Structure formats: C-alpha cells, structure tokens
N, C-alpha and C positions, 0 to 999 in steps of 0.2 A: 674561021681564021686559021686554026691549027688542023692540019690534016692528020688522020690517023697515022701513027708512027710506030714502027718497031725498031728496037735497037739492032744494029748490024751485027753485033757480036753478043748474042744473048748468053748470059751466064747465070748461075744460081747464086751469085753474091747477094747478100742482103741489101735490098733497096735497088737492085738492078731493074730497070724498067723494060718491060716487054712490049707494051703499047700504051699510047695515050691519045686522047682526042678531045675536042671541044664537047662539052655536054650538050644535049639537046636544049633548045631554048627554054622549055618548061622546067628544066632542072637548074637553070641559072638562079643566082641570088641577086636581088637589087643591091647595087653598090659594088658588085664584083667586076673587076676589069678582066679577070681570068677565071674561067670555070671549066675545069678539065676532069674527065674520068680517066683513070689509069689502072694498069695491072702491073704488078711488080713481084719480085722474089722476096721471100721472107723465110723464117725458120719455124718449124713446129716446136712443141715443147720437148721433143726428143732431139732437137737440133738437126732436123732433116729439112732439106729444101722444100718449099711449098709456095704456091702462088696466092696472092691476095689481090683484091681490087679495092678501089677507093676513089676519093675525089679531092681536088685541090681548088680552093677559092682564094683569090688574092684581091685586096681592096683596090678601088680606083684611086688615082692620084699618084703623087711622086713618092717613091719608097724612101723611108728614112735613110740616113747616111750608111748605117750598118745593115740595112735591109729590113723587111717586114718581120717583126716578131711573130712566132708561129704558135698557134694552139693545135696540138695533136689531139683530135677529137675521137673518142671511143663511144659508140652509140649503144643505146639500150636494146632490149630484145625485140627483134622483128620476125624471127623465124629461122629456119635452117636451109631452105631452098634458095636457089639462085634468084628466083623472082622476088625474094624478100630483101635483097641487098639495098641498103639506103641510097647508094649512088645511082640506082635506077628508079628511085621513087621521087616524084615531084615534091613530096612532103619531107624528103630526106629522113625517113624512118620516124617521123613525128617531131623532128627538131628544126624544121625550116626557120621558123621565126626566131628561135634561140640562136641559130648560127648567123642569121642576118644581123642580130644585135652585136655579136662578137666581131663580125666583119666591119660593122659600122664604127667600132672602137679602134680600128686600125690594126687588127690582127689578121694575118693570113691563117687559113684553116686547112690542115692536112687531115683528112678523115678516112679512116680505114673501114672497110666492110668486114674485115677479119677473113681468115682462111676458110674457103669453102662457100662463101656467100658471093656468087658471081664467078667463082673459079672451081676447078674440078674437086669432086669429093663432097661429103657431107660436112657442113660447118661443125667444127669442134666446139660447140657451145660451152661457154664458161671455162674453157681450157686456158687458164690465166696466163701462162708463159707464152703460149701461142698467140693470144690476143696482144700481149705486150710487144712481142717481136713484130707483129703486123703493124702495130701502132708506130713504133719507132722507125720501122722500115718505110712506112708511108712518108715520113718526113725525109728520109734519105732519098726516096724516089722523087719527091716533090722538089727538093733542092737540085737534083740532077736535071730536072726538066726546066726549072726556072731560076735564074740567077739573082732574082730580087729578094729572095728569102734570107733572113738572118739565120745564123747558127743558134740563136737564143730561142728556146722553146719551153713550153709548159704542157704537161699532160692534163687532160680534162675529159670527164665522161660521166654518164648517168646510168644508174641501174646496172644492167650487165656491164655497161661501159664504166660505171663507177668501180666495179670490181676490177675491170681491165686497167683502169687508171692506177689503182693501187699496185697491181703487178708491174705496170710500166714504171711507176715511181721506184719500185724496189730494185729494178735492174738497169735503169736509164743510163747512169754514168758508166757502168761496167759494160753494157752492151754496145753503147755508142760513145766512147770516151772523147771522140773528136768534136762532139756537139756540145753546146752550152745549155745543159738542162737546168732549169730554174726551180721547178717544183710542180705541184699538182693541185687540181681542184677535183674532189671526189664527191659526186652528187648521188645520194641515196644508193649506196653500193649494194649489190646483190650478194647473197650467200657468203657469210663470213667463214664458216667451217662446215664440214660434211656432217658433223655430229647431229645437228638439228634435222637435217634431211634424212639421216638414217632413222631417227626416232619416229619420223612421220611416214615411213615407208614399210608397211607390213600388211599382210592380208586381212588383219582384223581392224584396220583403221576405219573409224566412222567417216562418212562423207561430209567433212566439215569445211572444206576449202572451196573458195570461189573458182569458177572455171579457169580464169586466167592463171591463178596460182597452180592449178593442176596442169595447165599447159606448160608452165615453166618446168615443173617436175619432170614431165615427159621429155622435154627438150634436154634437160640435164642428162637423163639416161641415154638419149641418142648421141649427145655430144661426147659423153664419156666413151661410148662404144666406138665412135669415130676416132677419138684421140688414142684409144687403147684397143685396137682390134682384137687382141687376145682375150679381152674381157668377155666372158660367156654370158652376155645379157639375157639371151633366150632362156637360160636355165632358171631365171628368176620370174619369167613371165607366163601368164596364162595365154590361151589362144587369143582372147580379146586384147591382151597386152601386146602381143606381136602385131596385131592389126593396127593398134593405135600408134605404136612405134613407127610402122611403115607410113601411116598418115602424117605423122609429125615431120617426116623428112620432106614432105611436099606442101604442107599447109603453113602459111604465114600466121602470125600471132592471133589476129582477130578470128580467123577461120578455125584455128586450132582450139582457141578458147570455146568457140561455139560447139566444136566437136566434143569437148569435155563436159558440156553442160549436164548431161545425164549419166556421165561415167565417173565412177569413184576411182581413186588411186588404188584402193584395196582390190578392186576387181581386176586390176592389171597384173597383180603380183601373185605368184604361186607360192612364194616363201619370202621371209623377211630379207631385206638387203643387208642386215647385220650378219647374215650367215656367210661363211667362207671368206673370200678375199675382196669383197666389194670395197670395204673401207680402206684397205691397204692400197688398192688401185686408185681409188677416187681422191684420197686426201692430197697426194702430190699434184694432182691436176687441178683441183678445185679450191683448196684451202688458201686463203689470203696469206701471203708471207708476212712474217713478223720481224724480219731482219733485212738488211740491204739498203734501207732508206738513208740517203745522205743529203737530202734537200727537204725543206719543209713542205707540208701539204695541208690543205683545208678539207675537212669532212663536213658535208652539208646533209641534214636529215630533217624531213618533215615528220612530226610526231603522229600525224593521222595517216601515215603511209601504211597501206595493207599489202602492197606488192613486195616491198622490201621492208618488213616491219621494224619500227624503231626499237622494239624490245630486244632485238638481236644485237643492237649497236653497242651496249655497254660491255659485253664480253669481249668484242673485238678491240674496243678502245682501251680497255684495261690490259689486254694482252700486249698491245702496242706500247703502252706506257711502261709495262714491266720490262720491255726490251729497249727502253730509253729512246724510243722513236720520237722525233720532233714533229708535232702536228697541232693544228687548231681545230676547233669544232664550232659549228653554228647550228642550233636546233630551232625549228620553227613550229610552234605549238598548233597553229591552225592550217598547216600545209599537208597535203597528201603527196602521193608519189610524183605527180606531174606538176601540181601548182607550186611545189617547192622551187622549181626552176625560176619562175618569175618572182616569187616571194624572196628568194635569196639573191636576186640579180645585183642589187646595190652592194651587198657584202662581197659577192664574188668579184665584181668589177674592181672594188678597192683592193682585194687580195691580189688580183692579177697585176694591178699597178705596182704593188710592193714587190712581187716576184720579178718584174721586168725593170724595176727602178734603176738597176745598175747598168742598163743598156745605154751606151754612150750617145746613141741617137736621140735619147729623150722621148722617143716615140711621139 
C-alpha cells in the first residue's frame, strides 16, 4: 500500500524520516491496519546525529478522537549486527506475541531498533541516552508519517529495553517537551550500574556464568567501544578476546551465546577492567540515571531471572528512592526473564490504563 518513501529535504533533525515502507507480510501483526518499517534521524549520547531504524504498528478500526495512544517499545538484547534488528525479524526480536497483545488493547506501537541495528556503524549496546533518543525519535518519526497517532505516549521495554525505558523516562519531557509523556513500564531492566560488571571482569575470574550472560558482557564491551571510540578496548584484551569481540559484531544473540559456551570471560582479558579509565568512561554511558524522572513508572521483575538477576534490583530501587523518584514495583516469585512478560500482563495492562486515564478520548 505504501511505497518506499524518502523525505525530499532530508535533515538531521531528531525524528526526521529518511525512508519508510510497508513491512513484508511475514512481519505484519494480526490486528494491525498499518505495519511500517522506517529509518529516521536521532542523536547519540554525545548529541551527534545518527540514524536508527524501527517499526510502526497501528491498530485496525477507527482512531479515538485524540488519536491512538502510543507505546514506545524498546526491545531486549538481539545482537549488534544489522541482521539482528527486530524490525527485520518475523518474531520481532522475540516479542511478537507481546506486541500483538498491546496492539489488541488499542495502543499504537512505535518500536526502535536503536542506533546501529539496521543503520551504519556498530550498535552502541546499552548506551542508555542513545537508546532513549532513538526511542523518543521513533515516536516523532511515526507521528510525522501517520496523523492518527496521539501525542500521548508511554515508554515500555524489557531487559536491555528495560534499561532503555528508564533512560527514556529520565529525559522524556526534557527531550521532547511538545509530546504528552505519561510514564513508563520497565520490565526486567538490565545492568543497574557498572560496579557489578567491573567486579566480574578480571583475568582471574572463574568460569561461573552461563553462555548467554557471557555474550551480554562481550556485547557491553563492543557497545562501549562503539559509543566511545577513544576507549582503548584492545589494551584490556587477549588475542582470543580480540577475536571474540570481532565475532560479537556479526553474531546475533543465540549464535553469540553458542560461541561463548566453552570460552570464559577471564580468557578474554589481559588485565582487570578496574585499571585505568574504564570505569570513568563506562559509567556515564551505562549507569541508569537517578534523577530527571517527572512521571511515574512501574518496575517489573521476576525473582527467578538469571539474565538480569533480581538480586541487583534492591540497590537500584533504593538509590531511586533516595532521590525521591516516584515509581511502583511488582515482583513475581515464580517468573524468570521471559515468563515475567506473561505473568505480569494483567498488572501491566492495569498500570497502562492508569497512565492513559487522562486521555480525553477515553481510549
């Protein structure tokens, strides 16, 4: 229905669309009247222009009076290469059924792939402000393409995307004051602070982590190098470490986890990451902000989660409380990293209803 389109006057303004097109049939969601892939301008964490790709799904039926309320979706870890972009994956990075459910409740979905997934350069994995910019600019791009979207929106993400949703929540009204940001849902967020990562990254570390966790760690190193090219990552790596970093830039998560099955993190490192300037460079990129939040948000966590372990959560929540941040929590004793999505669905639905309750359309 929609031909591939490029803007006639391409600028680097945040949210400016460079192209959009109907997604292939296998990438459509049941119940979506519109399913588009798009590429748009956003900003890095150093406030430099960069491209991101993403997707837009709009429900079937008649839009409410003030337009479809929008969920800005930030996805969990898929990898670093262009082939890992959720907008090019029929399973949408593992979230197809979850997004179908949101769409069925009357929410439009603006989903970012983040900078470097489907666009030039290596994805700056876990670079929080870059993720947040890409998320908010996905909404700006979506509203430029389709006039049926409301200005009212909420941020929502899982795992890596949970971390991205927190960064998004911290800057939403400041970065896009013309939009009606309502709040956020943060599902099993990854990496609260760099401190725990630093403690686990030295040449003497026993091989105690599952392959997927080791893959995350390697992706973090790659993403930091991409976000901060002046960081001398090679100086911390063994010859094997350099090989594995190169592999991480081309392997999506399942293949990268398989690659790490017989490789320890210790074998990748020639010296501890605590040496020299790693922490000073990493913290502004990776550490979840403790200020800037001016709307409520919900944190959801499964207590059986081993990907983003629940034992890391109290430190983050206490730090947020100490800074007078308004948030709610829901903990699920029998849920792991993925099952928490379904197990929390009713609570999340009710919370979203509260966030959008002031919308005059009544949705």
